[in-house]
N, C-alpha and C positions, 0 to 999 in steps of 0.2 A: 967702194962707191965714190963718185965725185962729189964735190960741193954743188949746192943747188941754190938758186934764188927762187923762193916761193912767192907766186903771185896769187893772192887769195882774197876771197870775200871778207868783209870785216867780220871778225869774231868767229871765223870758221875753224873752230878747234878740231873738228873731225878730220878736215883736210890736212892739217898739221900732223895729226895722228897717223894718217894714211902714209904721208911722206916719211915720217920717222919710222914707221913700221918697216920700211924697206932698208933702213940703215943709212940713209942719206945724211950728210951733214949739212944743215941749213946755214948758209952764210949771211943771207938776208932775206927779210920778208917785206913784201910790198902789198899793201891793202888797197882794195877798190870797192867802190859802193855798187856800181851797176856795170853792165857789159852790153852797151848799145852801139858800139862802134863797129860798123859792117866791115871795116878794113882789118882792124887788129883785135877785135873782140873787146879789148880794154881801150881806154882813151889814149889819144896820142900823148897827152901829158904824162900818163903813166909809163908809156913806152920810153919816153925820154928820160924818165926817172930810172927806169931799169938800165938803160944804156950807160948812164953814169955810175951804176953799181958793179957792172961786169968788168972783171979784170982779165978775162980771156979764157978761163978754165971752167967756169961755172956752166951748168945746164940750167934753164929756165923752165919751171913747172907751173902751169896755169890752172887754177881752180875753175874749170869750165870746160865745156865740150866745144872745141874749136872746129869751125869749118876748115876744109882743106885750104881754101884761099887765105884764111886768117893765119892759119899755121905757116903757110908759105911766106906771107908778108911778114910775119913776126921773125922767122929765121932770117930772112933777108935783111931786115932792119937792124936785128940785135946781133947779127953775125955769130951766132951760137945755136946750140941745139935747143929746140923748144919742144916740150911734151904738154899734154893736156891731161885732165882728170882721168879720162878713159885709158889712156896709155899708161898712166901710173897704176891703175887698178889691174890692168893686164900684166904689167911688171911684177906686181905683188903676187897674182896668181901663178906666174911663172916660177917665182921664188918658193911658192908653197907646193907646187905640183911634185908628187912623187910617184904615183902610179902611171901606168902607160896610157890609160884612158884620160886622166887629168892633163898629162903632157900633150896629148893630142888635141884636147879641147882648147888648151891655152894656145898652141900653135895655130890652131884655126882662127881664133879670136884675133891674134896678133896679125895674121895675114889679111883677115877681113879689114882690120883697121888700117893697114898700109895701102890697100887697093885705091882708095880716093886720093890719098896723098901722092901716090905714084902718077895717077891720072893728072893730077895739078902740075907736077913737075914736067910731064910730057907736053901739056898745054903750054907751058912757059917756054920750054925749048922750041916748040914750033913757032912761037911768037918772036923767036929770035933772041931771047934771053940766055944768058949763061947761067943756067940754074945751079950748077956746082954739086948737085946731088950725086953721090957715088963717083964724082969726077968722070962722068960718062956723058955721052950724047943721046939723041932721041932714040936711036936704033938699040942701043945697049939697054937703056931704060925700058923700051917696049918689050925687049926679049925678057927682062927680069919680070915685067908685068905678067907676061904669058906664062912664065914658069910658076909664079905665084898662083895663078888661076888653075893650072894643072894640079899643083900641090894641094890646093883647097878641095878640088874634086876627089882626089885620092883619100884625103882625110875624112870627108864626108862619107864615103863608102865605108871606111873602117869604123866610124862612130855609129853609122846605121847598123853595122853587124854587131857591135857592142850593144846597141839599144835592143835588137831582136833577142840577143842572149839574155839580157836582163829581163825582158818580158816573159820568156820561157821559164826563167828562174822564179819569177813572181807567180806565174800560173801554177807551177809545181808546188810551191809553198802553200798556195791557197787550197789546192786539191788535198793537201795533207792536213788541212784544218788550222794552218797558222793565220794569225791576225797580224796585218802589216801596219806598223805605227811609224809615222815620220815625224822628225823634229825639224821645224822650220823657224826661221827668225832672222833678225838683223845680225850683221857680224859682231862677234864678241859679246853675245848676249848670254853665253853659258851653255850652249847646245851640247858640247862634248862633255862638260861637267855633268849635265843631266843624263846624258847616255851612261856615263860611268856609275852614276848614282843608282840608276834604274837596273843596270845589268852587270855591274862589277866587271866591265870589259877591260878595264886597264888602259884605255885610250889615252895618250899623252895630251895634257891640257896645257896650252900655251897662252900666256897673256898678251896676245898680239892679234891684230886684225886678219881676218881670213886664215886662221890657223888650220881650219879644216877645208880641204878642196875636194878630196875624194870622199865617196860614201863610205860609212862604217855601219855595219848591221850586227847587232847582237841580241841574244835572247833574254827575255825578262825572267830571270831565275828558271824555274822548271815549267813556267807557263808556256802555252803555245802562242807566244806573242814575240814578234820580232820587231826590234826598234832600230830605226835607221837615221843616223845624223848625216847632214850634207852641207854643202856650201852655204855661207850666209849671204845676206843681201846688204846692199848699200845704196844711199840715195843717188839719183842720176845715172843709173845703169841703163843704157839705151836697149831697146828690145832685141836688137841683134846680138848683143853681148850676152843677154840672158838665154837667147836661143842657142848659142854656141854651147852652153852647158845643159842643154835640154836632156841628153841621156842620163845625166846625174839627177836632174830635178824630176825626172819621171818617177823616181823612187818616192817623192813626196806627192806628186800629182796622182799616182795610182795607189797610195796607201788607203787603208780602211779608215784609219784615224790620223789626223794631223795635230800634233801639239804646236800651236803657235806660241812660241817662247817670247816673252816681252820682258824688258828690263826694268824692274821696279826701282832701281837706283836712279833712273833718269828723272829729270824734272818733268812736269806735266806736259809741257809743250814738246819736249823731245820724245817723250813716251807716245804721245799721239801721232807725231810725225813719223817715227820709226815704224809704228804699228801700220800706218797707212802705206809705207813704202813696201812693207812685206805683203800686205793685202793685195797691192796692185799686181804683184808677182803670182799670187796664189788664186785669187778669185777667178771663177769661171774655168779653171784648169783642174782643181782638186775634186776628185770623185768622192772622197770620204768625208767624214764629219770633222769639222775643225773645232778644237778645244782651245780656248784662250788660256795660257798659263803664265802668271806673272811671277818671275824669278827675282832673286836677291831681295826678298821682303825683309831680311835682316838689315838691309842698308835703305829701305824705302822710306820716303816721306810722302805725305798726301795720298796715301794708299787707297783710301776710300774713293778719291777722284779718279784714280787709275782704274780701279775696279769698275767704276761706272762707265769709263771709256771703253775698256775691253769687253764690258757686258753687252755691247752692241752686236758682238759676234755670237755670244752664248754665255752659258754659266761658267764663271771664272774659278780657276783653281790657283791658289797662292802657294808658293813653295820657296825654299832656299835649296838649290841644288848642291851647294857648297856644305851646308851643315845638316841637311836632310829633313828640315821642317817641312811638312805637308806632303811628303813623298808617298806615304801610305794612302792618303786620301786621293792622290793623283792616280795611283795603281788601281784603287777601287773605281775610280771614274773611267779608267780605260776599259776595265772589265765590264762595266755597265754599258758603256757605249758600244762595245764590241758585241753585246748580246750574249755574254758567257752565262751559262746556267749550270747548276749542278744537278746531276742524276745519279740514281743507284741502279746497278744491274744485279739481279739475283741469280746465281748459278748453283746447281745441285752439286756439281763437282768441278774441279779445276780444269779448264780447257785452255790449252796454250794458244790455240788458234783464235779463240774468242778474246782472250787477253791481249793478243797482238793486234787484233781488229780495234779494240777500244783504244789501245795505245797510239795507234796510227792516227786516229782523229782527235783524240782527247788527252787531257792531262789527268792521270790517275792520282787521286788525293789519299785514298786509304783502302785497305782491304781488311774486312772483318770476317772472321771464321766462326762458324757455329754448325747448326744442322745443315745449313747452306752457306755459300760464300756471298758476301755483299761487296761489290766493287763500287766505290764512289769516285765520280770523276767529273770534270769540268769541260764543257764543250761549247763552242760557238753555236747558237740556236739554229742557224741555217744549215749547220752540218749534221744536226742530230736526226733529222727525219730519215736520211739515208742510213745512218748508223742503227737507229732504232729498228728499221725494217730488216736489216741483216741479222740483228740479234734476235728478233721475234721469230724469224724463220728457224732459229736453232732452239726455239722454246724457252728463251731467256726473257724474264719479266724485267721491264725498265719502268722506273717511276721517278718523279721529281722529288 
């Protein structure tokens, strides 16, 4: 990775973490208060300051979302490569992408990011400037632009196909009585750690931002509950970048229950801000019940204040995914919100077909033998009506 000069808002520790998480060596940092300059985004004085720091090998990364004209003007003025917050996030995604789907999503996001930049270059070439981009002229750049558009169309078709396959898989799981639970939250809040704690799935947990990019689904013990962890969120992600990952996020949007994981170790202001960022992505899209879950309570201060903030969403569950505190309470809450109920079916004799029928829709907890056989099972309430009808046709008594 090359050395970089980081141009950041005062006190923006998160932006430094984003840069460092990609392995960049930060040679210099330049702080700014506001970004009101329409030409460069930052003030001309800051541009001059950066010019004096550049030795010729550094790339400049700006904590902001640059317009294509601002990007062009900065590269022209600084005579070096310039990237903004969005390009940095896309590069981090590219570094984390392992699955075919994640790689397609990242490629689509990168191409969408490049389109306005290429249009800007074409505009300046037509104005008679020597843009210097790719060392090419207007027609070569225009051909590259069209190539990008065609590639984006192909990727859209592939992602649509993946989305349809995911939808069919979700429908099949629901037909078989599974409850779908999604874990959502800000990046690095502990989603993968919670998935491991609930399901013992052995997901590798890394202490770095956006360590999870692809969805991971695991079963909660022997329960008919499937839990999915997916990509985290971060502030200032534009809608088009979120949309690029929609096939992945649909696992959250279509879940029966969403665990909104919040970082109890944050200060109160950061806690509120990151909760709002996540809610902006989820609200009006999630079909299921949202449960606010405060994680890292072993590291939390002002916990009562945070419970009050998160309580605006619903009844709060407090946990430590790392040491297991509160996990049993969270599981009981999931079961309650999912409408799980316990029933007993009484059979005179063992019937393997009936046993298979119950197993398909429910989790069998125990079997008691006596003059008759009592099968105790747990099932989602909205699945029980169909199962009860099938059992009673065979003369089997079912009671709560």
